[in-house]
C-alpha positions in Angstrom: 0.0 0.0 0.0 3.0 2.3 0.2 6.4 2.6 -1.4 8.2 0.7 1.4 5.9 -2.3 1.4 6.8 -5.2 -0.8 4.3 -5.9 -3.6 2.3 -9.0 -3.3 -0.9 -10.5 -4.7 -3.9 -11.9 -2.8 -5.8 -14.9 -3.9 -9.3 -15.3 -2.8 -10.5 -16.9 0.4 -13.0 -19.6 -0.7 -16.4 -18.2 0.3 -17.5 -21.7 1.0 -15.4 -24.9 1.2 -15.6 -27.9 -1.1 -16.8 -30.2 1.6 -19.6 -29.4 4.0 -20.9 -31.4 6.9 -24.6 -31.7 7.4 -23.8 -32.1 11.1 -22.5 -28.5 11.3 -25.1 -27.0 9.0 -28.3 -28.6 10.3 -29.9 -27.5 13.6 -28.9 -29.8 16.4 -31.6 -31.3 18.5 -29.7 -32.4 21.5 -26.5 -32.0 23.5 -26.0 -35.7 23.3 -25.9 -35.6 19.5 -23.4 -32.8 19.5 -21.1 -34.6 21.9 -21.2 -37.7 19.6 -20.3 -35.6 16.6 -17.5 -33.9 18.5 -16.1 -37.3 19.5 -16.4 -38.4 15.8 -14.3 -35.4 14.8 -11.8 -36.0 17.5 -11.1 -39.5 16.1 -10.8 -38.1 12.6 -13.9 -39.9 11.4 -12.5 -43.2 12.3 -15.4 -44.3 14.4 -17.5 -46.1 11.9 -20.7 -46.0 14.0 -21.1 -42.4 12.8 -21.4 -41.4 9.2 -21.2 -37.7 8.4 -22.5 -37.2 4.9 -20.7 -34.7 2.7 -22.1 -32.5 0.0 -19.6 -31.4 -2.7 -19.9 -27.9 -3.8 -18.8 -27.5 -7.5 -15.1 -26.9 -7.7 -15.9 -24.3 -10.4 -17.4 -22.1 -7.8 -14.1 -21.6 -6.0 -12.2 -21.2 -9.3 -14.5 -18.4 -10.3 -14.1 -16.6 -6.9 -10.3 -17.1 -7.0 -10.0 -15.7 -10.5 -12.2 -12.7 -9.7 -10.3 -11.9 -6.6 -6.9 -12.3 -8.0 -7.6 -10.1 -11.0 -8.7 -7.2 -8.8 -6.7 -7.4 -5.5 -3.0 -7.1 -6.3 -1.3 -4.6 -4.1 1.0 -2.3 -6.0 3.7 -0.2 -4.5 2.8 2.6 -6.9 -0.9 2.7 -6.0 -1.4 6.4 -5.3 -5.2 6.3 -4.5 -4.8 5.1 -1.0 -3.2 8.2 0.4 -6.7 9.7 0.6 -8.6 6.5 1.2 -10.4 6.2 4.5 -12.1 3.2 6.1 -15.0 3.8 8.5 -15.3 0.7 10.7 -18.4 0.2 12.8 -18.7 -2.8 15.1 -22.2 -4.4 15.3 -24.4 -3.9 18.4 -24.5 -6.3 21.3 -26.1 -9.7 20.4 -27.9 -12.4 22.4 -24.6 -14.4 22.3 -22.7 -11.4 23.6 -25.2 -11.2 26.5 -24.8 -15.0 27.2 -21.0 -15.0 27.2 -20.8 -11.8 29.2 -22.7 -13.8 31.9 -21.1 -17.2 31.8 -17.8 -16.3 30.1 -16.8 -17.9 26.8 -14.6 -21.0 27.1 -14.9 -21.5 30.9 -15.2 -25.2 32.1 -18.4 -26.8 30.9 -19.1 -24.0 28.3 -21.1 -25.0 25.3 -22.7 -23.3 22.4 -24.9 -26.3 21.6 -28.6 -25.4 22.3 -31.4 -27.9 22.5 -34.5 -25.9 22.2 -35.7 -23.9 19.1 -35.9 -20.6 20.9 -32.3 -20.7 22.0 -31.2 -21.8 18.5 -33.0 -18.7 17.1 -31.2 -16.5 19.7 -27.7 -17.9 19.3 -27.3 -19.4 15.8 -26.1 -16.4 13.6 -26.9 -14.5 16.7 -29.1 -11.4 16.2 -29.0 -8.2 18.3 -30.3 -8.5 21.8 -32.2 -5.8 23.8 -29.0 -3.9 24.6 -27.9 -4.1 21.0 -31.2 -2.8 19.6 -30.9 0.1 22.0 -27.3 0.8 20.9 -28.2 0.9 17.2 -31.2 3.1 17.9 -28.8 5.5 19.7 -26.5 5.4 16.6 -29.4 6.1 14.4 -30.4 9.2 16.4 -26.9 10.5 16.6 -26.3 10.2 12.9 -29.7 11.9 12.2 -28.6 14.8 14.4 -25.3 14.9 12.6 -27.1 15.3 9.2 -29.3 18.1 10.6 -26.5 20.0 12.2 -22.8 19.5 11.4 -21.9 19.7 15.0 -18.2 19.4 15.8 -18.8 18.0 19.3 -21.1 15.3 17.9 -18.6 14.4 15.2 -15.9 14.1 17.9 -18.1 11.9 20.1 -18.6 9.5 17.2 -14.9 9.5 16.3 -15.3 11.6 13.1 -13.2 14.5 12.1 -16.0 15.7 9.8 -19.6 14.8 8.8 -18.4 11.6 7.2 -21.9 10.4 6.3 -21.9 13.0 3.5 -18.6 11.7 2.2 -19.3 8.0 2.0 -18.9 6.3 -1.3 -19.6 2.7 -0.4 -21.0 0.7 2.5 -19.7 -2.8 3.1 -21.3 -5.2 5.6 -20.6 -8.6 7.0 -23.3 -11.1 5.9 -23.9 -12.1 9.5 -27.3 -11.0 10.9 -25.9 -8.8 13.7 -23.9 -6.6 11.2 -26.8 -6.4 8.8 -29.2 -5.3 11.5 -26.7 -2.7 12.7 -26.3 -1.3 9.2 -30.0 -1.4 8.4 -31.3 0.1 11.7 -28.3 2.3 12.6 -27.1 3.8 9.3 -29.1 3.1 6.2 -31.7 5.8 6.5 -29.0 8.5 6.8 -27.0 7.6 3.7 -27.8 8.4 0.1 -29.8 5.9 -1.8 -27.2 6.1 -4.6 -24.5 4.6 -2.3 -24.1 0.8 -2.9 -24.4 -1.5 0.0 -22.4 -4.7 -0.5 -22.4 -7.8 1.6 -18.8 -9.2 1.8 -18.0 -12.7 3.1 -14.5 -11.7 3.9 -15.8 -9.1 6.4 -17.5 -11.8 8.6 -16.2 -12.6 12.1 -13.8 -15.5 12.6 -15.8 -18.6 13.3 -15.5 -19.1 17.0 -19.0 -20.5 17.7 -22.4 -21.2 16.2 -23.2 -17.5 16.3 -20.6 -17.1 13.6 -22.3 -19.5 11.1 -24.3 -17.4 8.7 -27.5 -17.9 6.8 -27.6 -18.9 3.1 -27.7 -16.2 0.4 -31.3 -17.3 -0.3 -32.3 -16.5 3.3 -30.3 -13.3 3.3 -31.8 -12.0 0.0 -35.3 -12.4 1.4 -34.5 -10.7 4.7 -32.4 -7.8 3.3 -33.6 -6.9 -0.2 -31.7 -3.6 -0.2 -28.3 -5.3 0.1 -26.2 -6.7 -2.8 -25.6 -10.4 -2.1 -24.5 -11.1 -5.6 -21.5 -9.0 -6.6 -19.1 -10.5 -4.0 -20.5 -14.0 -3.7 -19.5 -15.1 -7.2 -19.5 -18.9 -7.5 -21.5 -19.4 -4.3 -25.0 -20.9 -4.9 -28.1 -19.5 -3.1 -28.1 -22.5 -0.7 -24.3 -23.0 -0.4 -22.4 -22.0 2.8 -20.2 -18.9 2.3 -18.5 -19.0 5.7 -15.7 -21.3 6.9 -16.7 -25.0 6.7 -13.8 -27.4 7.1 -12.8 -29.8 4.3 -12.2 -33.4 5.2 -8.5 -32.8 5.3 -9.0 -29.8 7.7 -11.1 -32.0 9.9 -8.4 -34.6 10.0 -5.7 -32.1 10.8 -7.7 -29.9 13.2 -6.1 -28.9 16.5 -8.6 -27.3 18.9 -7.4 -23.7 19.6 -10.3 -22.6 21.7 -10.4 -23.3 25.5 -10.9 -27.1 25.8 -10.2 -30.1 28.0 -12.6 -29.1 30.8 -15.9 -30.2 29.5 -16.3 -27.5 26.8 -18.4 -28.6 23.8 -18.6 -26.6 20.6 -21.3 -26.7 17.9 -18.7 -26.4 15.1 -15.0 -26.4 14.4 -13.3 -23.1 14.9 -11.7 -21.3 12.0 -8.0 -21.9 12.2 -5.7 -18.9 12.5 -3.9 -19.3 9.1 -7.3 -19.5 7.3 -8.6 -16.4 9.2 -5.3 -14.5 8.4 -5.7 -15.3 4.7 -9.3 -14.2 4.7 -8.4 -10.9 6.4 -5.5 -10.4 4.0 -8.1 -10.8 1.2 -10.3 -8.2 2.9 -7.3 -5.8 3.1 -6.5 -6.4 -0.6 -10.1 -5.9 -1.6 -10.3 -2.6 0.3 -7.0 -1.5 -1.2 -8.2 -2.3 -4.8 -11.6 -0.5 -4.5 -11.8 2.9 -6.3 -13.9 4.6 -3.6 -12.3 7.1 -1.3 -14.4 6.6 1.8 -15.7 3.1 2.6 -17.8 2.1 5.6 -17.3 -1.4 6.9 -19.9 -2.8 9.3 -18.3 -5.8 10.9 -16.9 -7.4 14.0 -14.4 -7.1 16.9 -12.1 -9.8 15.5 -12.0 -8.2 12.1 -11.3 -4.7 13.4 -8.7 -6.0 15.8 -6.9 -7.7 13.0 -7.0 -4.5 10.9 -6.2 -2.0 13.7 -4.7 -4.1 16.5 -7.4 -2.5 18.7 -10.4 -3.8 20.5 -13.6 -1.8 20.0 -16.8 -1.9 21.9 -20.2 -2.7 20.4 -21.5 0.1 18.1 -18.2 2.0 18.2 -16.8 3.7 15.1 -13.2 4.0 14.0 -12.2 6.1 11.1 -8.8 5.2 9.8 -6.7 6.2 6.7 -6.0 3.1 4.7 -2.3 3.7 4.9 -2.6 3.7 8.8 -4.1 0.3 9.0 -2.1 -2.2 11.1 -2.8 -5.6 9.7 -1.7 -8.3 12.0 -0.5 -11.0 9.6 -0.6 -10.2 5.9 -0.2 -13.4 3.9 2.3 -12.6 1.3 2.2 -14.8 -1.8 
């Protein structure tokens, strides 16, 4: 991104993986079932009593995404557009899962994100905003509305803006996870010009820690959020295909649990390994670098912002950063 940085190219993070387990994708009816599946993974599918069916997503899908990304996301040392480029990060509001783990603490002995009843599954699978989060996005909505009515310097400063940046936005990018979409829709959308594109971008999703980070299909998302573009950046991904991290058979075989474990913790899905997350964040960095827009809002997650800025932000906090001042943690140079 600058003259001192070595040129490198970024290949695409597969928006969905070639092998997908029904066990991960389907709602789980009982804790007992989940423990059996976890045991099956631990023995690398060697326990023949369990059969986890696999669905093969066409290889062409990943080829198309890879070709599209690689043709548009090379970082060049002579790229002069980024000296003025700004990224406006906004972390989503507080979710039901945030509420849960704030009370019982993620990863503590006996922790699980496997939920037996349908009501809990609705609250914690692709976890939507909870009561606190809804209040937070309403506050954001009101503050942005006041900002448009009166270009108040104190209000700009309280939001982390140097100026009324809403009037300067060229593009809005959102994670395809429900909590980010809700935050964008209820907190920002009515205050930005209808001429500004709103793109959902799989690379902007949170690292897969828990079932709350497993997103809905494009078919479901298109129905729920008709004003968001779920086509442009999902090339090669079918309407019913997963776009988030789903491990291949080889990744299941080689998986080493990196989340707190060994004290009765049971997880609903395998966590996204660090090298895969680093590559996906590198792809996001490359994508932002290659975009022609000058001011881009990105509604996303704590893990994404921390990777880009090396800073933890609270729910519904903004950060406005010059692209050249991003501090990516682990760019994957190729």
